[in-house]
ChimeraX commands (.cxc) that place a marker at each C-alpha (Angstrom):
marker #1 position 1.27,-14.98,-15.59 radius 0.5
marker #1 position 0.17,-11.45,-16.53 radius 0.5
marker #1 position -3.42,-11.88,-15.47 radius 0.5
marker #1 position -2.28,-13.52,-12.20 radius 0.5
marker #1 position 0.56,-11.40,-11.06 radius 0.5
marker #1 position 0.28,-7.99,-12.58 radius 0.5
marker #1 position -1.43,-5.39,-14.74 radius 0.5
marker #1 position 1.63,-3.79,-16.41 radius 0.5
marker #1 position 0.76,-1.71,-19.40 radius 0.5
marker #1 position 3.75,-1.29,-21.76 radius 0.5
marker #1 position 4.73,2.30,-22.61 radius 0.5
marker #1 position 7.47,4.81,-22.91 radius 0.5
marker #1 position 6.16,7.54,-20.62 radius 0.5
marker #1 position 8.38,9.26,-18.02 radius 0.5
marker #1 position 6.60,7.17,-15.32 radius 0.5
marker #1 position 7.43,3.94,-17.18 radius 0.5
marker #1 position 11.12,4.96,-17.35 radius 0.5
marker #1 position 11.48,5.75,-13.65 radius 0.5
marker #1 position 13.19,3.02,-11.57 radius 0.5
marker #1 position 10.90,0.80,-9.47 radius 0.5
marker #1 position 12.57,2.08,-6.26 radius 0.5
marker #1 position 11.88,5.68,-7.10 radius 0.5
marker #1 position 8.22,4.94,-7.81 radius 0.5
marker #1 position 7.74,2.96,-4.60 radius 0.5
marker #1 position 9.38,5.73,-2.60 radius 0.5
marker #1 position 7.22,8.28,-4.34 radius 0.5
marker #1 position 4.13,6.23,-3.52 radius 0.5
marker #1 position 5.09,6.16,0.15 radius 0.5
marker #1 position 5.58,9.96,0.20 radius 0.5
marker #1 position 2.32,10.60,-1.67 radius 0.5
marker #1 position 0.33,8.38,0.72 radius 0.5
marker #1 position 1.87,10.16,3.65 radius 0.5
marker #1 position 0.88,13.53,2.15 radius 0.5
marker #1 position -2.67,12.26,1.58 radius 0.5
marker #1 position -2.90,11.40,5.31 radius 0.5
marker #1 position -1.84,14.89,6.22 radius 0.5
marker #1 position -4.21,16.63,3.87 radius 0.5
marker #1 position -7.52,17.57,5.60 radius 0.5
marker #1 position -9.69,20.00,3.60 radius 0.5
marker #1 position -11.66,18.45,0.77 radius 0.5
marker #1 position -10.41,21.21,-1.47 radius 0.5
marker #1 position -6.80,20.11,-0.94 radius 0.5
marker #1 position -7.78,16.50,-1.56 radius 0.5
marker #1 position -9.57,17.62,-4.72 radius 0.5
marker #1 position -6.35,19.23,-5.89 radius 0.5
marker #1 position -4.55,15.95,-5.07 radius 0.5
marker #1 position -7.13,14.10,-7.16 radius 0.5
marker #1 position -6.40,16.44,-10.09 radius 0.5
marker #1 position -2.69,15.59,-9.72 radius 0.5
marker #1 position -3.44,11.88,-9.73 radius 0.5
marker #1 position -5.56,12.30,-12.92 radius 0.5
marker #1 position -2.68,14.24,-14.48 radius 0.5
marker #1 position -0.21,11.46,-13.57 radius 0.5
marker #1 position -2.46,8.89,-15.26 radius 0.5
marker #1 position -2.72,11.09,-18.35 radius 0.5
marker #1 position 1.09,11.38,-18.49 radius 0.5
marker #1 position 1.46,7.62,-18.08 radius 0.5
marker #1 position -0.68,6.98,-21.16 radius 0.5
marker #1 position -2.15,3.79,-19.72 radius 0.5
marker #1 position -5.66,4.65,-20.94 radius 0.5
marker #1 position -8.92,5.42,-19.22 radius 0.5
marker #1 position -10.02,1.75,-19.03 radius 0.5
marker #1 position -6.88,0.67,-17.19 radius 0.5
marker #1 position -7.22,3.67,-14.85 radius 0.5
marker #1 position -10.82,2.86,-14.03 radius 0.5
marker #1 position -9.93,-0.79,-13.45 radius 0.5
marker #1 position -7.75,0.30,-10.55 radius 0.5
marker #1 position -10.53,1.83,-8.50 radius 0.5
marker #1 position -13.57,-0.03,-9.89 radius 0.5
marker #1 position -13.20,-3.03,-7.52 radius 0.5
marker #1 position -13.30,-0.84,-4.40 radius 0.5
marker #1 position -16.21,1.44,-5.44 radius 0.5
marker #1 position -18.69,-0.27,-3.11 radius 0.5
marker #1 position -16.16,-0.23,-0.26 radius 0.5
marker #1 position -15.66,3.47,-0.87 radius 0.5
marker #1 position -19.46,4.01,-0.80 radius 0.5
marker #1 position -19.70,2.04,2.48 radius 0.5
marker #1 position -16.81,3.93,3.95 radius 0.5
marker #1 position -18.40,7.23,3.02 radius 0.5
marker #1 position -21.67,6.20,4.69 radius 0.5
marker #1 position -19.95,5.08,7.89 radius 0.5
marker #1 position -17.89,8.27,8.04 radius 0.5
marker #1 position -20.99,10.29,7.49 radius 0.5
marker #1 position -22.54,8.70,10.57 radius 0.5
marker #1 position -19.58,9.23,12.90 radius 0.5
marker #1 position -18.33,12.53,11.34 radius 0.5
marker #1 position -19.48,15.42,9.19 radius 0.5
marker #1 position -19.86,15.58,5.41 radius 0.5
marker #1 position -16.43,17.15,5.02 radius 0.5
marker #1 position -14.76,14.39,7.05 radius 0.5
marker #1 position -16.58,11.67,5.11 radius 0.5
marker #1 position -15.52,13.10,1.80 radius 0.5
marker #1 position -11.89,13.53,2.93 radius 0.5
marker #1 position -11.58,10.00,4.33 radius 0.5
marker #1 position -13.08,8.40,1.24 radius 0.5
marker #1 position -10.98,10.48,-1.17 radius 0.5
marker #1 position -7.76,9.48,0.79 radius 0.5
marker #1 position -8.48,5.78,0.34 radius 0.5
marker #1 position -9.49,6.04,-3.26 radius 0.5
marker #1 position -6.49,8.21,-4.24 radius 0.5
marker #1 position -4.04,5.92,-2.40 radius 0.5
marker #1 position -5.41,2.90,-4.27 radius 0.5
marker #1 position -5.26,4.80,-7.56 radius 0.5
marker #1 position -1.63,5.77,-6.97 radius 0.5
marker #1 position -0.70,2.16,-6.02 radius 0.5
marker #1 position -2.43,1.01,-9.19 radius 0.5
marker #1 position -0.42,3.51,-11.24 radius 0.5
marker #1 position 2.77,2.03,-9.94 radius 0.5
marker #1 position 1.70,-1.47,-10.93 radius 0.5
marker #1 position 0.53,-0.28,-14.32 radius 0.5
marker #1 position 3.87,1.34,-15.11 radius 0.5
marker #1 position 6.26,-1.12,-13.42 radius 0.5
marker #1 position 7.19,-4.55,-14.72 radius 0.5
marker #1 position 6.82,-7.35,-12.20 radius 0.5
marker #1 position 10.42,-8.38,-12.83 radius 0.5
marker #1 position 11.61,-4.80,-11.95 radius 0.5
marker #1 position 9.51,-4.69,-8.80 radius 0.5
marker #1 position 10.84,-8.07,-7.69 radius 0.5
marker #1 position 14.43,-7.07,-8.43 radius 0.5
marker #1 position 14.07,-3.99,-6.29 radius 0.5
marker #1 position 12.47,-5.90,-3.42 radius 0.5
marker #1 position 15.13,-8.57,-3.62 radius 0.5
marker #1 position 17.82,-5.92,-3.23 radius 0.5
marker #1 position 16.05,-4.44,-0.23 radius 0.5
marker #1 position 15.67,-7.89,1.37 radius 0.5
marker #1 position 19.27,-8.89,0.75 radius 0.5
marker #1 position 20.15,-8.74,4.51 radius 0.5
marker #1 position 17.63,-11.60,5.04 radius 0.5
marker #1 position 20.33,-13.97,3.78 radius 0.5
marker #1 position 22.02,-13.66,7.15 radius 0.5
marker #1 position 18.87,-15.16,8.67 radius 0.5
marker #1 position 18.92,-18.05,6.23 radius 0.5
marker #1 position 16.15,-16.67,4.08 radius 0.5
marker #1 position 16.08,-16.36,0.32 radius 0.5
marker #1 position 15.60,-12.75,-0.77 radius 0.5
marker #1 position 14.29,-13.80,-4.16 radius 0.5
marker #1 position 11.55,-15.96,-2.72 radius 0.5
marker #1 position 10.65,-13.24,-0.15 radius 0.5
marker #1 position 10.36,-10.69,-2.89 radius 0.5
marker #1 position 8.29,-13.06,-4.93 radius 0.5
marker #1 position 5.97,-13.64,-1.98 radius 0.5
marker #1 position 5.51,-9.91,-1.34 radius 0.5
marker #1 position 4.97,-9.19,-5.00 radius 0.5
marker #1 position 2.39,-11.94,-5.42 radius 0.5
marker #1 position 0.62,-10.75,-2.26 radius 0.5
marker #1 position 0.38,-7.21,-3.59 radius 0.5
marker #1 position -0.81,-8.34,-7.01 radius 0.5
marker #1 position -3.46,-10.66,-5.58 radius 0.5
marker #1 position -5.27,-7.87,-3.79 radius 0.5
marker #1 position -6.92,-6.33,-6.91 radius 0.5
marker #1 position -7.61,-9.87,-8.23 radius 0.5
marker #1 position -9.60,-10.86,-5.08 radius 0.5
marker #1 position -11.28,-7.42,-5.05 radius 0.5
marker #1 position -12.40,-7.91,-8.67 radius 0.5
marker #1 position -13.61,-11.41,-7.77 radius 0.5
marker #1 position -15.67,-9.96,-4.89 radius 0.5
marker #1 position -17.24,-7.47,-7.31 radius 0.5
marker #1 position -18.23,-10.24,-9.73 radius 0.5
marker #1 position -19.74,-12.31,-6.94 radius 0.5
marker #1 position -21.72,-9.33,-5.69 radius 0.5
marker #1 position -23.01,-8.61,-9.22 radius 0.5
marker #1 position -24.03,-12.27,-9.61 radius 0.5
marker #1 position -25.80,-12.12,-6.22 radius 0.5
marker #1 position -27.72,-9.08,-7.42 radius 0.5
marker #1 position -28.73,-10.86,-10.62 radius 0.5
marker #1 position -30.04,-13.86,-8.67 radius 0.5
marker #1 position -31.91,-11.71,-6.11 radius 0.5
marker #1 position -29.82,-12.99,-3.16 radius 0.5
marker #1 position -27.88,-9.78,-2.57 radius 0.5
marker #1 position -28.30,-9.89,1.21 radius 0.5
marker #1 position -27.27,-13.54,1.68 radius 0.5
marker #1 position -23.79,-13.73,3.40 radius 0.5
marker #1 position -23.50,-17.43,2.39 radius 0.5
marker #1 position -24.20,-16.66,-1.28 radius 0.5
marker #1 position -21.41,-14.13,-1.18 radius 0.5
marker #1 position -18.82,-15.99,0.93 radius 0.5
marker #1 position -18.89,-19.38,-0.72 radius 0.5
marker #1 position -18.28,-18.34,-4.30 radius 0.5
marker #1 position -15.68,-15.82,-3.11 radius 0.5
marker #1 position -13.73,-18.44,-1.17 radius 0.5
marker #1 position -14.00,-20.95,-4.08 radius 0.5
marker #1 position -12.86,-18.35,-6.63 radius 0.5
marker #1 position -9.92,-17.30,-4.39 radius 0.5
marker #1 position -8.87,-20.94,-4.02 radius 0.5
marker #1 position -9.11,-21.50,-7.80 radius 0.5
marker #1 position -6.91,-18.36,-8.24 radius 0.5
marker #1 position -4.43,-19.78,-5.73 radius 0.5
marker #1 position -4.37,-23.14,-7.59 radius 0.5
marker #1 position -3.83,-21.55,-10.94 radius 0.5
marker #1 position -1.02,-19.41,-9.47 radius 0.5
marker #1 position 0.54,-22.44,-7.89 radius 0.5
marker #1 position 0.48,-24.33,-11.19 radius 0.5
marker #1 position 2.07,-21.37,-12.92 radius 0.5
marker #1 position 4.80,-21.24,-10.30 radius 0.5
marker #1 position 5.34,-24.96,-10.49 radius 0.5
marker #1 position 5.71,-24.76,-14.23 radius 0.5
marker #1 position 8.58,-22.35,-13.58 radius 0.5
marker #1 position 10.25,-24.51,-10.97 radius 0.5
marker #1 position 9.27,-22.34,-8.03 radius 0.5
marker #1 position 7.09,-24.89,-6.21 radius 0.5
marker #1 position 9.62,-25.99,-3.57 radius 0.5
marker link #1:1,2 radius 0.2
marker link #1:2,3 radius 0.2
marker link #1:3,4 radius 0.2
marker link #1:4,5 radius 0.2
marker link #1:5,6 radius 0.2
marker link #1:6,7 radius 0.2
marker link #1:7,8 radius 0.2
marker link #1:8,9 radius 0.2
marker link #1:9,10 radius 0.2
marker link #1:10,11 radius 0.2
marker link #1:11,12 radius 0.2
marker link #1:12,13 radius 0.2
marker link #1:13,14 radius 0.2
marker link #1:14,15 radius 0.2
marker link #1:15,16 radius 0.2
marker link #1:16,17 radius 0.2
marker link #1:17,18 radius 0.2
marker link #1:18,19 radius 0.2
marker link #1:19,20 radius 0.2
marker link #1:20,21 radius 0.2
marker link #1:21,22 radius 0.2
marker link #1:22,23 radius 0.2
marker link #1:23,24 radius 0.2
marker link #1:24,25 radius 0.2
marker link #1:25,26 radius 0.2
marker link #1:26,27 radius 0.2
marker link #1:27,28 radius 0.2
marker link #1:28,29 radius 0.2
marker link #1:29,30 radius 0.2
marker link #1:30,31 radius 0.2
marker link #1:31,32 radius 0.2
marker link #1:32,33 radius 0.2
marker link #1:33,34 radius 0.2
marker link #1:34,35 radius 0.2
marker link #1:35,36 radius 0.2
marker link #1:36,37 radius 0.2
marker link #1:37,38 radius 0.2
marker link #1:38,39 radius 0.2
marker link #1:39,40 radius 0.2
marker link #1:40,41 radius 0.2
marker link #1:41,42 radius 0.2
marker link #1:42,43 radius 0.2
marker link #1:43,44 radius 0.2
marker link #1:44,45 radius 0.2
marker link #1:45,46 radius 0.2
marker link #1:46,47 radius 0.2
marker link #1:47,48 radius 0.2
marker link #1:48,49 radius 0.2
marker link #1:49,50 radius 0.2
marker link #1:50,51 radius 0.2
marker link #1:51,52 radius 0.2
marker link #1:52,53 radius 0.2
marker link #1:53,54 radius 0.2
marker link #1:54,55 radius 0.2
marker link #1:55,56 radius 0.2
marker link #1:56,57 radius 0.2
marker link #1:57,58 radius 0.2
marker link #1:58,59 radius 0.2
marker link #1:59,60 radius 0.2
marker link #1:60,61 radius 0.2
marker link #1:61,62 radius 0.2
marker link #1:62,63 radius 0.2
marker link #1:63,64 radius 0.2
marker link #1:64,65 radius 0.2
marker link #1:65,66 radius 0.2
marker link #1:66,67 radius 0.2
marker link #1:67,68 radius 0.2
marker link #1:68,69 radius 0.2
marker link #1:69,70 radius 0.2
marker link #1:70,71 radius 0.2
marker link #1:71,72 radius 0.2
marker link #1:72,73 radius 0.2
marker link #1:73,74 radius 0.2
marker link #1:74,75 radius 0.2
marker link #1:75,76 radius 0.2
marker link #1:76,77 radius 0.2
marker link #1:77,78 radius 0.2
marker link #1:78,79 radius 0.2
marker link #1:79,80 radius 0.2
marker link #1:80,81 radius 0.2
marker link #1:81,82 radius 0.2
marker link #1:82,83 radius 0.2
marker link #1:83,84 radius 0.2
marker link #1:84,85 radius 0.2
marker link #1:85,86 radius 0.2
marker link #1:86,87 radius 0.2
marker link #1:87,88 radius 0.2
marker link #1:88,89 radius 0.2
marker link #1:89,90 radius 0.2
marker link #1:90,91 radius 0.2
marker link #1:91,92 radius 0.2
marker link #1:92,93 radius 0.2
marker link #1:93,94 radius 0.2
marker link #1:94,95 radius 0.2
marker link #1:95,96 radius 0.2
marker link #1:96,97 radius 0.2
marker link #1:97,98 radius 0.2
marker link #1:98,99 radius 0.2
marker link #1:99,100 radius 0.2
marker link #1:100,101 radius 0.2
marker link #1:101,102 radius 0.2
marker link #1:102,103 radius 0.2
marker link #1:103,104 radius 0.2
marker link #1:104,105 radius 0.2
marker link #1:105,106 radius 0.2
marker link #1:106,107 radius 0.2
marker link #1:107,108 radius 0.2
marker link #1:108,109 radius 0.2
marker link #1:109,110 radius 0.2
marker link #1:110,111 radius 0.2
marker link #1:111,112 radius 0.2
marker link #1:112,113 radius 0.2
marker link #1:113,114 radius 0.2
marker link #1:114,115 radius 0.2
marker link #1:115,116 radius 0.2
marker link #1:116,117 radius 0.2
marker link #1:117,118 radius 0.2
marker link #1:118,119 radius 0.2
marker link #1:119,120 radius 0.2
marker link #1:120,121 radius 0.2
marker link #1:121,122 radius 0.2
marker link #1:122,123 radius 0.2
marker link #1:123,124 radius 0.2
marker link #1:124,125 radius 0.2
marker link #1:125,126 radius 0.2
marker link #1:126,127 radius 0.2
marker link #1:127,128 radius 0.2
marker link #1:128,129 radius 0.2
marker link #1:129,130 radius 0.2
marker link #1:130,131 radius 0.2
marker link #1:131,132 radius 0.2
marker link #1:132,133 radius 0.2
marker link #1:133,134 radius 0.2
marker link #1:134,135 radius 0.2
marker link #1:135,136 radius 0.2
marker link #1:136,137 radius 0.2
marker link #1:137,138 radius 0.2
marker link #1:138,139 radius 0.2
marker link #1:139,140 radius 0.2
marker link #1:140,141 radius 0.2
marker link #1:141,142 radius 0.2
marker link #1:142,143 radius 0.2
marker link #1:143,144 radius 0.2
marker link #1:144,145 radius 0.2
marker link #1:145,146 radius 0.2
marker link #1:146,147 radius 0.2
marker link #1:147,148 radius 0.2
marker link #1:148,149 radius 0.2
marker link #1:149,150 radius 0.2
marker link #1:150,151 radius 0.2
marker link #1:151,152 radius 0.2
marker link #1:152,153 radius 0.2
marker link #1:153,154 radius 0.2
marker link #1:154,155 radius 0.2
marker link #1:155,156 radius 0.2
marker link #1:156,157 radius 0.2
marker link #1:157,158 radius 0.2
marker link #1:158,159 radius 0.2
marker link #1:159,160 radius 0.2
marker link #1:160,161 radius 0.2
marker link #1:161,162 radius 0.2
marker link #1:162,163 radius 0.2
marker link #1:163,164 radius 0.2
marker link #1:164,165 radius 0.2
marker link #1:165,166 radius 0.2
marker link #1:166,167 radius 0.2
marker link #1:167,168 radius 0.2
marker link #1:168,169 radius 0.2
marker link #1:169,170 radius 0.2
marker link #1:170,171 radius 0.2
marker link #1:171,172 radius 0.2
marker link #1:172,173 radius 0.2
marker link #1:173,174 radius 0.2
marker link #1:174,175 radius 0.2
marker link #1:175,176 radius 0.2
marker link #1:176,177 radius 0.2
marker link #1:177,178 radius 0.2
marker link #1:178,179 radius 0.2
marker link #1:179,180 radius 0.2
marker link #1:180,181 radius 0.2
marker link #1:181,182 radius 0.2
marker link #1:182,183 radius 0.2
marker link #1:183,184 radius 0.2
marker link #1:184,185 radius 0.2
marker link #1:185,186 radius 0.2
marker link #1:186,187 radius 0.2
marker link #1:187,188 radius 0.2
marker link #1:188,189 radius 0.2
marker link #1:189,190 radius 0.2
marker link #1:190,191 radius 0.2
marker link #1:191,192 radius 0.2
marker link #1:192,193 radius 0.2
marker link #1:193,194 radius 0.2
marker link #1:194,195 radius 0.2
marker link #1:195,196 radius 0.2
marker link #1:196,197 radius 0.2
marker link #1:197,198 radius 0.2
marker link #1:198,199 radius 0.2
marker link #1:199,200 radius 0.2
marker link #1:200,201 radius 0.2
view
């Protein structure tokens, strides 16, 4: 299930030892701070902090790059659009905010076991029992949704690279069809893994 539901990198760093709830709360606070930061210089300082956090986590450069690599083209497109509607400073700031938020979210998944994340979400969703809902299944649904985002983003990157290799880079059909097929295959594989664990009902 590791390749389907998470990218946890085992380790003994201070970030690994923090409870899942603390890390998720910290992620929310950090993303709020990123929204409030305006000058590129302040965001550059925030980027240095994110780099330092990755260094402390000890997950490695390859794992760190894997968190932002799937969105590099989106970041480039966002920068171009912001450059049209705003100035250079605004374009840099907007792009940095998105990339840093994704990097921070990736750091949480890299240093948090899926089981710990699900346990925390299940505790938070405990009141859903009064509405006849199962907190465990809700937490599983939320966890799988979050974990599927980088999977689909990576799939989109591979499809785009295959398009470029075949010389059909600007064909929407050549991009959409393999992406949908790949996403469906991922969903099927995930469904089979859940069924094997008795979670298919």
